[in-house]
C-alpha positions in Angstrom: 6.2 -32.8 -13.7 4.0 -31.6 -16.8 4.7 -27.9 -17.3 1.6 -27.4 -19.5 -2.0 -27.8 -19.3 -4.8 -26.3 -17.6 -4.4 -27.5 -14.0 -0.5 -27.6 -14.2 1.2 -27.3 -10.6 4.0 -24.7 -9.8 7.0 -26.5 -7.6 7.4 -25.1 -4.5 11.3 -25.3 -4.8 10.9 -23.2 -8.2 8.9 -20.3 -6.5 11.0 -19.8 -3.6 13.8 -20.0 -6.1 12.3 -17.3 -8.7 11.9 -15.0 -5.6 15.9 -14.3 -5.7 15.5 -12.6 -9.4 16.9 -9.3 -10.4 13.7 -7.7 -11.5 11.1 -9.1 -9.1 12.6 -8.8 -5.7 10.9 -7.9 -2.7 12.7 -7.0 0.3 12.6 -9.3 3.5 12.2 -6.3 6.3 9.3 -7.3 8.3 9.5 -8.9 11.2 6.9 -10.3 13.9 5.6 -7.3 15.3 4.7 -5.6 12.2 3.6 -8.8 11.0 1.2 -9.1 13.9 0.3 -5.6 13.7 -0.7 -5.8 10.2 -3.3 -8.6 11.2 -4.7 -6.5 13.8 -4.9 -3.4 11.3 -6.4 -5.5 8.8 -9.3 -6.9 11.5 -9.9 -4.4 13.5 -12.1 -1.9 11.4 -15.7 -0.7 11.3 -16.8 -4.3 12.4 -16.2 -3.8 15.7 -17.4 0.0 16.0 -20.8 -1.1 13.7 -21.4 -4.7 13.7 -21.8 -5.2 17.7 -25.3 -3.4 17.2 -26.4 -5.3 14.6 -25.3 -8.9 16.1 -27.0 -7.6 19.6 -30.3 -6.9 17.4 -30.4 -10.8 16.5 -29.0 -12.4 19.7 -29.3 -10.0 22.3 -26.9 -10.2 25.1 -25.4 -14.0 23.7 -23.9 -11.9 21.0 -21.0 -12.8 23.4 -21.3 -16.3 22.3 -21.5 -15.3 18.4 -18.1 -13.4 18.7 -16.8 -16.6 19.9 -18.3 -18.8 17.5 -17.1 -16.5 14.5 -13.4 -16.6 15.7 -13.8 -20.3 15.9 -14.9 -20.4 12.7 -12.1 -18.3 11.5 -9.4 -20.5 13.5 -9.8 -23.2 11.5 -9.1 -21.4 8.1 -6.6 -19.0 9.9 -4.3 -22.6 10.6 -4.3 -23.6 6.8 -3.0 -20.1 6.1 -0.5 -20.8 8.8 1.0 -23.7 7.7 1.2 -22.8 3.7 2.1 -19.2 4.5 5.2 -20.8 6.6 6.1 -23.6 4.2 5.7 -21.6 0.6 6.9 -18.1 1.7 6.0 -16.6 -1.3 3.9 -13.3 -2.2 0.5 -14.2 -3.4 -1.4 -15.4 -0.5 -4.3 -18.1 -1.6 -3.7 -17.8 -5.2 0.3 -19.0 -4.9 -1.1 -21.8 -2.5 -3.9 -22.9 -5.2 -1.0 -22.7 -7.6 1.4 -25.1 -5.7 -1.6 -27.6 -4.8 -4.8 -26.9 -7.3 -3.3 -26.2 -10.7 -2.9 -22.9 -12.6 -6.5 -22.6 -13.6 -7.5 -22.5 -10.0 -5.0 -20.1 -9.1 -5.8 -18.2 -11.7 -10.0 -18.3 -10.8 -8.7 -17.5 -7.3 -6.1 -15.0 -7.9 -8.9 -12.7 -10.1 -11.2 -13.2 -7.3 -8.8 -12.0 -4.8 -8.2 -8.9 -7.3 -11.9 -8.0 -6.6 -12.3 -8.9 -3.4 -9.4 -6.6 -2.2 -10.1 -4.0 -4.8 -13.7 -3.3 -3.8 -12.9 -3.7 0.0 -10.6 -1.2 -0.3 -13.1 1.3 -2.0 -15.5 0.6 0.1 -13.6 1.0 3.2 -12.5 4.2 1.7 -15.9 5.5 1.4 -16.5 4.4 4.8 -13.7 6.4 6.0 -15.2 9.6 4.2 -18.4 9.2 6.5 -16.5 8.5 9.5 -14.3 11.7 9.1 -17.5 13.6 8.8 -18.9 11.9 11.6 -15.7 12.9 13.9 -15.4 16.6 12.2 -19.1 16.8 13.5 -18.4 15.7 17.2 -15.5 17.3 17.6 -15.7 20.7 15.6 -19.6 20.9 14.8 -19.0 21.1 11.3 -19.1 18.6 8.5 -17.7 18.4 4.6 -20.6 19.5 2.2 -22.3 16.3 0.2 -20.7 17.9 -3.3 -17.4 16.6 -2.3 -18.2 13.9 0.0 -20.5 11.8 -1.6 -21.1 10.1 -4.8 -23.2 11.3 -7.7 -25.9 8.5 -7.1 -26.0 9.5 -3.2 -26.2 13.2 -4.1 -22.7 14.4 -4.2 -20.4 15.0 -7.4 -17.7 13.2 -6.3 -15.7 11.8 -2.9 -13.0 13.8 -2.1 -12.1 12.0 1.2 -12.2 8.6 -0.3 -10.0 10.0 -3.1 -7.8 11.4 -0.8 -7.0 8.4 1.8 -6.6 5.8 -1.3 -3.8 8.2 -2.9 -2.2 8.6 0.7 -2.2 5.0 1.2 -0.8 4.6 -2.5 2.2 7.0 -1.9 3.1 5.2 1.4 3.5 1.4 -0.2 5.3 3.0 -2.8 7.4 4.5 -0.3 8.7 0.9 1.2 6.7 -1.7 3.3 9.1 -1.2 6.3 7.7 2.7 6.8 4.2 1.5 5.4 4.5 -1.2 8.5 5.9 1.2 11.0 2.9 3.6 10.4 0.6 0.9 10.9 2.0 0.0 13.8 1.0 3.5 15.1 -2.6 3.2 13.6 -3.3 -0.1 15.5 -1.4 1.5 18.9 -4.2 4.5 18.6 -7.0 2.2 18.1 -6.4 -0.2 20.5 -6.0 2.6 23.0 -9.4 3.5 21.9 -11.2 0.3 22.7 -9.3 -0.1 26.0 -10.6 3.7 26.8 -14.2 1.8 26.2 -14.0 -0.9 27.7 -12.4 0.9 30.7 -15.2 3.4 30.9 -17.8 0.7 30.1 -16.4 -2.0 33.3 -16.4 1.4 35.6 -20.4 1.9 34.9 -21.0 -1.8 34.4 -24.5 -3.4 35.4 -25.7 -6.9 35.0 -29.2 -5.8 34.4 -29.0 -5.9 30.7 -28.1 -9.6 30.4 -31.4 -10.8 30.9 -33.0 -12.6 29.3 -29.2 -13.8 27.8 -30.6 -15.4 24.5 -34.0 -14.0 23.7 -33.8 -15.6 20.2 -32.3 -18.5 21.3 -29.1 -20.8 19.5 -30.9 -19.6 16.0 -30.1 -15.7 17.0 -26.6 -16.6 18.3 -25.9 -18.2 14.9 -27.2 -15.7 12.7 -25.6 -13.2 14.6 -22.6 -15.3 14.3 -23.1 -15.3 10.6 -22.7 -11.5 10.5 -20.0 -10.9 13.0 -18.1 -13.4 10.9 -16.7 -10.2 8.5 -15.7 -8.5 11.6 -12.9 -11.0 11.7 -12.3 -11.1 8.0 -8.6 -9.5 7.4 -6.0 -12.1 8.9 -5.5 -13.4 5.5 -3.9 -10.4 4.5 -0.8 -11.4 6.7 -0.1 -14.1 4.7 0.6 -11.8 1.7 3.8 -10.3 3.3 5.2 -13.8 3.2 8.1 -13.0 1.1 8.7 -9.8 3.0 9.2 -11.3 6.1 12.3 -11.7 7.5 11.8 -15.3 9.1 8.7 -16.2 7.5 9.0 -19.7 9.0 8.6 -18.9 12.6 7.1 -15.4 12.2 4.0 -15.8 9.6 1.8 -18.4 11.8 2.7 -16.6 15.0 1.7 -13.4 13.4 -1.7 -14.7 11.6 -2.6 -16.9 14.8 -1.8 -13.9 17.2 -3.7 -11.5 15.6 -6.8 -13.3 15.7 -6.0 -13.8 19.1 -5.6 -10.3 20.1 -8.7 -9.1 18.3 -10.8 -12.2 19.6 -9.6 -11.0 23.0 -10.4 -6.7 22.2 -14.0 -8.0 20.5 -15.5 -10.0 23.5 -13.9 -7.7 26.5 -15.5 -4.8 24.2 -19.2 -6.4 23.5 -19.5 -7.4 27.4 -18.8 -3.8 28.4 -21.1 -2.5 25.8 -23.8 -5.1 27.0 -23.0 -3.8 30.6 -24.0 -0.4 29.9 -26.4 -0.3 27.2 -29.4 -2.8 26.1 -29.4 -4.5 22.7 -32.3 -2.5 21.7 -30.4 0.8 21.9 -27.2 -0.2 20.2 -28.8 -2.3 17.3 -31.0 1.1 16.6 -27.7 3.1 16.2 -25.2 3.6 13.4 -22.9 3.9 15.8 -23.4 1.3 18.7 -20.3 1.9 21.0 -20.5 5.5 21.1 -24.3 5.3 21.6 -23.5 3.1 24.9 -21.4 5.2 26.0 -23.4 8.5 25.8 -27.1 6.8 26.6 -25.6 4.4 28.9 -22.5 5.7 30.9 -23.9 9.6 30.2 -20.5 10.5 28.5 -21.6 12.4 25.3 -18.3 13.9 25.1 -17.0 10.4 24.4 -18.6 10.0 21.0 -15.8 12.1 19.7 -13.0 10.1 20.8 -14.8 6.7 19.6 -15.7 8.5 16.1 -11.5 9.1 15.9 -10.7 5.7 16.9 -13.4 4.3 13.8 -11.3 6.4 11.3 -8.0 5.7 12.6 -8.9 1.9 12.6 -10.8 2.2 9.3 -7.1 4.0 7.7 -4.8 0.8 9.0 -7.6 -1.4 7.3 -7.2 0.5 4.0 -3.3 0.5 4.0 -3.2 -3.3 4.9 -5.9 -4.6 2.7 -4.1 -2.4 -0.5 -1.4 -4.0 0.3 -2.6 -7.2 0.1 -4.1 -6.6 -3.2 -0.7 -5.2 -4.5 1.4 -8.3 -3.3 -1.5 -10.9 -4.8 -1.4 -8.9 -8.2 2.6 -8.8 -8.2 2.5 -12.7 -7.7 0.3 -13.2 -10.8 2.5 -10.6 -13.1 5.7 -12.2 -11.7 4.0 -15.4 -13.0 3.3 -14.3 -16.7 -0.5 -14.3 -16.0 -0.5 -10.8 -16.3 1.9 -8.5 -17.7 5.2 -9.4 -16.3 6.8 -6.0 -16.6 4.1 -4.7 -14.1 6.2 -7.0 -11.8 9.1 -4.8 -11.7 10.4 -3.7 -8.2 11.5 0.0 -7.7 15.4 -0.3 -7.3 15.2 2.7 -4.7 11.9 1.5 -2.6 12.0 -2.0 -2.9 8.6 -2.2 -3.7 6.4 -2.7 -6.9 6.1 1.1 -7.3 4.3 1.0 -11.0 2.0 -1.4 -9.9 0.9 -0.1 -7.0 0.5 3.5 -8.5 -1.9 2.0 -11.5 -4.0 0.1 -8.8 -4.2 3.1 -6.5 -5.4 5.2 -9.6 -8.1 2.8 -10.5 -9.3 2.4 -6.9 -9.6 6.1 -6.1 -11.7 6.7 -9.5 -13.8 3.6 -8.1 -14.2 5.1 -4.3 -14.8 8.3 -5.8 -17.7 7.7 -8.2 -19.6 4.5 -7.4 -21.8 3.7 -4.8 -20.5 0.4 -3.9 -24.0 -0.8 -2.0 -24.5 -4.6 -2.3 -21.7 -5.1 -4.4 -19.6 -5.1 -0.9 -20.8 -8.8 -0.6 -18.9 -9.7 -3.1 -16.1 -9.3 -0.6 -17.6 -11.8 1.6 -17.8 -14.3 -0.8 -14.7 -13.9 -2.4 -13.0 -14.4 1.2 -14.8 -17.1 2.1 -14.0 -18.8 -1.7 -10.3 -18.3 -0.6 -10.9 -19.9 2.8 -12.3 -23.3 1.1 -9.2 -23.5 -1.4 -6.6 -22.8 1.4 -8.0 -25.6 3.3 -8.2 -27.7 0.4 -4.9 -27.0 -0.2 -3.2 -28.2 2.8 -4.9 -31.4 2.7 -3.8 -31.7 -1.2 -0.2 -30.7 -0.1 0.0 -33.0 3.0 -0.7 -35.7 0.2 1.0 -34.9 -2.5 4.5 -33.6 -1.2 4.4 -35.5 2.4 8.4 -34.8 2.8 8.1 -30.8 2.1 9.4 -28.6 5.0 6.5 -27.6 7.5 7.8 -25.1 9.9 4.2 -25.0 11.1 1.7 -28.1 10.8 -2.3 -27.8 11.0 -2.5 -30.3 14.2 -5.9 -32.6 13.6 -5.5 -32.8 9.9 -7.3 -33.3 7.6 -10.1 -32.8 10.2 -9.4 -29.1 11.3 -9.0 -28.3 7.5 -12.5 -30.1 6.8 -14.3 -28.3 9.4 -12.8 -24.8 8.0 -14.1 -25.9 4.4 -17.5 -26.9 5.9 -17.9 -23.3 8.0 -17.3 -21.3 4.8 -19.5 -23.4 2.7 -22.1 -23.0 5.1 -21.6 -19.1 5.4 -21.7 -18.7 1.7 -24.8 -20.7 1.1 -26.2 -18.2 3.4 -25.2 -15.4 0.8 -28.2 -13.5 -1.7 -28.5 -15.1 -5.1 -27.7 -11.7 -6.7 -24.2 -12.0 -5.2 -23.5 -15.2 -6.4 -24.3 -14.0 -9.7 -22.0 -11.0 -9.5 -19.5 -13.6 -8.4 -19.9 -16.2 -11.3 -20.0 -13.2 -13.9 -17.0 -11.9 -12.4 -15.1 -15.3 -12.9 -16.6 -15.8 -16.2 -15.3 -12.4 -17.4 -11.7 -13.6 -15.7 -11.8 -16.7 -17.6 -12.0 -15.2 -20.8 -9.0 -12.7 -20.2 -6.8 -15.9 -18.8 -7.6 -18.0 -22.4 -7.0 -14.6 -24.3 -3.8 -13.7 -22.3 -3.0 -15.5 -19.3 -2.7 -19.4 -20.7 -0.2 -18.1 -23.4 2.0 -15.9 -21.5 2.1 -18.2 -18.4 5.6 -18.7 -17.0 5.1 -22.4 -17.1 4.8 -22.3 -20.8 7.2 -19.8 -21.7 10.5 -20.7 -19.4 11.8 -24.2 -18.8 11.9 -25.5 -15.5 14.4 -23.1 -13.3 17.4 -24.7 -11.6 15.4 -24.9 -8.0 12.9 -27.4 -9.3 14.8 -30.0 -8.2 17.3 -30.6 -5.6 16.6 -29.5 -1.7 14.1 -26.6 -0.9 16.3 -23.8 -0.4 16.5 -19.9 -0.9 19.6 -19.1 -2.8 21.5 -16.3 -1.4 22.1 -14.2 -4.8 20.8 -10.8 -3.5 21.5 -8.0 -1.1 18.5 -8.3 1.1 19.9 -12.2 2.1 21.7 -10.5 5.2 18.6 -9.3 6.5 17.0 -12.8 7.1 16.5 -13.4 10.8 19.2 -16.5 10.7 18.6 -17.5 14.3 16.8 -20.7 13.3 19.9 -23.1 12.4 17.2 -25.8 11.1 18.4 -27.1 7.7 15.0 -27.9 6.4 13.4 -24.8 6.8 12.2 -23.3 3.5 14.0 -19.9 4.5 17.3 -21.4 4.9 20.0 -20.4 2.7 23.3 -22.2 1.3 26.3 -20.7 3.4 24.5 -20.2 6.6 25.9 -21.7 9.8 
């Protein structure tokens, strides 16, 4: 295989072999429960607490169908993520999958895209966290932080202190270790699901069918328009795939976590929206920044419940910050280890087993962004970046099926290439609906990335600086060369699994 050129492809066996290096080895310490909680933690955030109102304003009670349609649209891409994550258990998510299927230049483009997507997303969510913290303090205690330390300069403040504090706190947690981070996230996921259960129980206890007519006042167009907005409430399941290299048993656990988290969130979303329509009109919710709290207040007459919903929103957003920031560090880590970024940043701290230096640097940069920059429409870059990644992951499944038909695939997308093609079409359809300004910013960011790749990444790429490793030929196995190898889940004796190691019995 050619080891040079703009479209040089990384050999999957070589990728897996390199995860056992001395300086860039992550601990396999995360199981199925924590991986699923990561997916739920990334998906359920401001979307469920805010986007219901926007969707109801467009589709009326038929917003229920919009949630189902958006889930189906995500499901096609989720299936492709599941196949590649189980087959290529290496950090980097869509970046790594593109490197193995479409070549180095495309991998760089998607990696550079994901750096922006995740970084802007973390900063934006941190800003939203500060706003929800103020809402909780006001609802529970009747106090709020002054604008000077809770808003950016352009919004009338000096700097956003809450946003800085949450980013720095999450940075320290991620440095401390993936096990600790996963445990904290699991607790937060349990809290926010409990808050949603509280809302659902109260809503169904005060349920009325009167708000369900007319069911679809805007017809099919209203349902699809709302689905385009609601689609982004589901984004986040892809963050699970960034933990491929730290999963104990990626062959089994990653597909279950990716698809399971999407299913869990869909069930909660549908039950929540049905309950909300049962106690409040679409007009009431669409005119509110906190539609669920409004539904409880105006529909069920429980104004005290606003504090509980506000607390749920704070916890929900905290877990989103944690999982999305975790995903960004692992994508950047993979790019550094491949030499496309400075390789010294990929060094793993011996004590914590995390890329501590890289995590701290990214945390400081994001905290500055969150403190001073009013993000506004730039957040739309998150949407286009995610959809672009979905397109490449679906294409990657199709290509890898043809170029490596013999490669072990613990999970396979059914009816391929039909379902991956549908995933591409859904993503392209939603991308085409985004504003022109978003496309211009996105293209400008990619142009900057190409300059950096030409100046640094291409010359320092691992493909051009080292000969093929010993894993570039032979069976697709993972060498047992590190102490953490004992942490692997060895319950699966399948010799063809990419998680299989020599010496296992």
